[in-house]
N, C-alpha and C positions, 0 to 999 in steps of 0.2 A: 209314449204311453199317454203323456200329458195331452198331446195333440189329439190322440183319438178320444180321451175322455171329453175334452173341451168340444170336440166336433159333436159327440154324441149328445152332450148336454144342450148344446145350441139347436140340434135338430130336434130334440124333444120339446124345447121351447117354441120353436117355430111350428111345430106340429099342433100346439094349443095356444094359439095366438091369443084369444080372448081371455083365457086364464091367465096367461102370463102378463097381458097388459093390466089387467085389474089388480093383480098382486103387486107389480112393479108401481102402479099408480098409489097403492096404499103406501108403499115405502116412500115415494116421492113427496106425498101429502104430509107423512109424519115427519120426514126429515125437514120440509119446509117450516113446519110448527115449531119444532124444537130450535131450528137456527135462527128464525125471525123472534122468537120469544128471549133467547139468550142475547141475540144482538140488541134489542131494543132494552133489556135489562142492563146489558153493558152501557149502552149509550146513556140511560139514565143516570147509571151510577157515575159515569164520567163527568156528565153535564152538572150533577149536583156538586161533585168535588170541585170542578173548575169554577162554579158559581161563588163557592166559598172561598177558595183561594184568590179570587179575583177581588175580594172585599180585604184580604190580608194573608199573606203566604208565610206559614211557620212563625206567627208572631204572638206576643201578648199585648193586649191594649190593657194598659193599666190606668185606673180612676183612683182619685182619693174617694174614700168612703167614710164611715162613721164608726167610732170604736165602741165595741159592745163588751170590753172587759176592763175593770180598773187595772191601772198599771202604775208603778212608782208613784203611789200616792194620787195619781191623777183619776178622776172620776171617769165613768164610762159615758158615752154619747158625745164625745168630743169630735168634731169634723177634722178630717185629715184632707188637706189641700196640697197639691204638688206643685214643685217649681221645675223650671228648666235645670237648675243645677242638681236636682234630684237625678236626672238622668246621667249627669257627669258622674255622680257618685256611684251609680249602679253599674255603669260601664267599667269604672276602675276598680270596684271591690268584688264584682261578681265575674269571674273569668269565663264563666259558662255562656255569657252574652257575648254576641258578635258585635253588633251595633244597634242603633236606635235613633229616634226622632222625637223631638217634642211637637205637640199638636196644640196650637191656640185655636179655639174655634169661636165664630160670630156668625149668629143666625140673623136672617133678614138683612142681608148686605145688599145695597143697592148698586146696581152696575148699569152704567148707560154708554151705549155706542150709537152716536149719531140719533137717529130719531127712535131707535129700539132700546128698550130698558127692561130689566128684570130683577128679581130679588133672589138670593140664594144663600146657601151655608157656605161660609168661606173659612179657609184654614191657614195659619201660618206654620210653615213646617221646615225641616232640613233637607238637603238634597238627596239623602238616602231614602227619604219617604216614598219615592217614585218606585223603588224596589219593594219597599215593604208592602206597599198597597198595590202594586201592579199598576200604577198610573204612568205608562209609558208614552212618551211623545210620538205623534204621528210624524211621518216624513216631512221635513221642512221646518220643524220647530225643535225645542228642547225643554227640558224641565229646568227647575232652579239650580243653580250652581253655587259654589262656595264664595264665589266673587259677589253673588248677589246678596249672600248673607253678609258678608264683610263690610261691603259697601252699602247695605241697607237699601238696596235698590228698590224702585217702584215698578216691578216687573210682576206679571200675572200669567198663571198657567190655567187654562181652562178646561174643564170636561167638554166632549165633544156634542153633548145635548145642548149645553147652554151657549156653546159657540155657535151652533147652528141657529139658535134662536136670536142671537145677538148680531149675527153677520150674515146669515143666509148662505148665498153662494160666493160671498166675498172672501177671500182668504184671510183669516184672522191674524196671522203671526204678523207683527210688525205694527198693527193697528194700535191707535191710542183709545183707551176708554177712561171714563170717570167711575172710579170705585169710592162709593160714600162721598162724592164730590171732589176726590183727589185723582189727579191724572195718574194713569199706569199704562205701561205698553205691553201688549200680549206678545209672550215669547214662544209659546207652543200650546198645542191642543191634544188633548189625551187621545191615543189610538183607542178605537171603539173596543170594547170588551162586554162579555155577559157577566151579569153579577146578579146573586140571589140573595145576598146578606148585605147590609149597609149600616152604618150609623150616621143619624143626621141626613139620610137620604142618599141615593145613589151617586157614584163618582161622576157619571156622566152630566150630574147638574151642580158639579162643584168647582169653585174657585179657589186657586192656591196661591199664595205669596210667601216671600222668604219670612221666617219666623222673627228675625230682627227687624224687619219693616213692620211688622204686626205690633211688635212691642212698642216701637217708637211712635206709632200713630196712636194705638188705642192704649198703651199704658198697662197692659195686662200684667199682674203680678204672678198669676197662677195660670198653669196650663190647663187645658181641657182634659188632656190624657197624655201619657207617654206610650211610644209604641217601641218594643225592645224583640229582639230575634235572638233565641239561643244558637249555639254554634252547630250543635247536633239535635236532631229530634229527641235522642236518647237522654239528653242532659236536661230536658224540659222540667221534670218533677223536681230535680235539684235546684234548677234556677228559680223556679217558683218559690220554693221554700226560702232560698235565699233572698229573693225580693222582700218578702216579709221580714227578715231578718235585718237586712240593711236599712230598709226605710223604716222598720220599727224602731230602730236605734236613733235614727235622725229625728223623726216626729213622735217618739216616745209612746209607742203602743205596743202591746203584748204581740211578739211574732206569731203566736198561735190564734190570733184574732182576725179570722178571715173576713170579717165585716170592715175591717179597717181600710181595706183596699178592695177595689172592685177590678177583677181581672177577666177579660174576654180572652179565653184561651183557645186560639185558633188551631193548635195543635191537637188538642183534646177533640175539639169539634171535627176536625179531618178525620180522626179516627173513628168517631161515633157514625159519621156520614158513610165511611168506608164500611163499617159494619152492617149498617142498614142497608146499603146498597148491594153487599154480597149476600145478605138475607133474601132481598127482593129477588136478586139473580137466581139464587137457589131455587126458590119457589117457583119461578117462571120455568127454570131449567126442569124442575120435577114434572110441571104440567105438560111441558113438551116431551119429556121423556116417556111419560104414560101414553102419550099419543102415538109416539113411535113404537112402544111396546105392544100396543093393540095391532099396528101394522105388522109387527113380528110374529104375533099370534095368528094372523092370517096367513103369514107365509109358513108357518108350521102346519097349519091346517091343510094348506094346498099341498104341502108335502106328504102328509098322510094319505091324501086323496090319490096322489101320484103312486104312492106305493100299494094302495089298493087297487088301482087300475092295472098296474104292472105286475101283479103278484104271478101270474102264469109266466111272463117273461122273465123274472127273476128266477123262478123255478127252473127254467130251461137253461139259463146262463150257470146257474149252480150245478145243474145235473151234468153239464158238459165240462165242468172243471174249473169254472170261473171262482176266484177267492173272495172270501166274504169282504175282505178290506177292499176290494174294487167295487163292491156293491156300495159299501159305505162311502167311498170317495165319490161315486158318481152323485148320489142324492145330496151328499153333503156340498159338493161343488155347485149343484144346481141351487141349493138354498143361499149360498154365499153369493153367487152370481146376481141372484134376484135381489137380495138385500143390499149388497154393495153397489151393484149398478144402479138400482132405484134410488138408493141414498145419495149418491154421487150426482146423479141427475137432478135431485132434489137441493142438493148443496149449491150446485151451480145456478138454479133458478133463484134461490134464496139469496146468493150473493149478489145477483143482479137487481134483485128487489131491494136489497140493504142499500147498494149504491145508489140505485135511482132515488130511493126516500130521502137518503142523507144528502143528495145534492139539491132537494128542493129548498130554495130559498124563503126564509121567513123573517118578518120584522116583528113578529108577536114573541116575546120572551117566554110566555107559556109554552109555545109550540116547539121551543128549543128542546124541551124535554122529550117530546114525541119524536120529532122530525130529526132525531140524531142517533139512529141506529149504528152500532159498531161491530163488524165481523173481524174478529181476531184469530190468530192462528191458534191459541188454546181452544176457542170454541170450535173450529174446524176440526182440531185433533180430537176433542171429545167426541163429536158426532161421527166421525169416521170409526173411532174406537167402539162406539155403541152399535154402529152398523155390523162391525165385524163380529162383535159378540151375539148380536141378535141372528146373523146368519148362521153362525155355529150352533147357537142353542136351538134355533128353528129347523136345523138340519140334521143335527146328531141323533136325535132321538127316533125320527122316521127312518133315518139310515141305519140306525142299529137294528130297528124292527124289520127292516127289509132283509139285513143280512142274516138275521136270526130265523129266517122262514125255512121250514121243512120243504126240500125240493119236491118230494114226493106228493105232500099235501097241496103245494103251490101248482103241480102239473095238474091236479084235479080241479083246480079253482077255474070257475066260469065267470 
């Protein structure tokens, strides 16, 4: 039965090639529109998230601030300055934190490699800094390790941008440089990464040395900031409150005084970025869905035309004993075949376009947001589901109209 039904539907589609082509083209165009919009929305959402995570993954960047409340007889307006032993206290006293790193900072640090020289922002950090800030070494090099810290070694880790300016095509690892007039050896270069958030410039232009070496050379008592990571994202609100309590006890400020500490909360920023990205994707999806809906209306109109053109044929079939559900199945099958067939063709074309655009290389960071569409299984599933729904809706009403025709009146139809 289904073979006969399918053969009949295909025969009718072949008999009206132009009409079938135009209807399928509308479905193809609508599907391409929604897939591309959703894919570009997903790519934008992913890229913004990656750009933020590459500046700091699930961390708090904690700065000393200025008190705004009186506390224990002390006036407001006092400056809070953090030390490296504050990090040790935080990690001991707050179990919600997994690990952390101090960050000593120095701007306009002069670096010289042979005839090439430049200035940059330089940091003194702990080994875990690499994971917290996603500053992973490229093959052939390494990041700072604990032995470098313990022995206060003069070793230097460079961002890929500053390494290219200093050494060009020469491999930097193992080379000697002068950092503020002191000899250092390059131990690694950062693997290239996309980054759209930063503090004191992008990581590609950064120089990193052991925190102990930084202290011994420059004598800094206070850190620029502390980096700490909660064990679980769910623990972040509790961990933040505990930060104010523990550091408030040491530096004698009110734990409710939010201005006493400056905290760059990457976890909260990631949530906000995710919500904004989801909103953009929903908006783009709605635009594409309306385009596909218009194509569905076209399918429904065509099916009404088919019912009207075949009124006499339907009447004959009903008169000789055809059941109404057979009539419904025929027109419903034709509508679904047009909608799903055109949609799957459109999905295939869109997938090729997405793959092609995603493979276009670009050195422009701004283009990373555009040339980065992503076609995911959920997007494909949503599109196929919409195509099935449109096919059903576009076919069911004309099919029911055809099945309700009076055979006597249908035979008189000219």
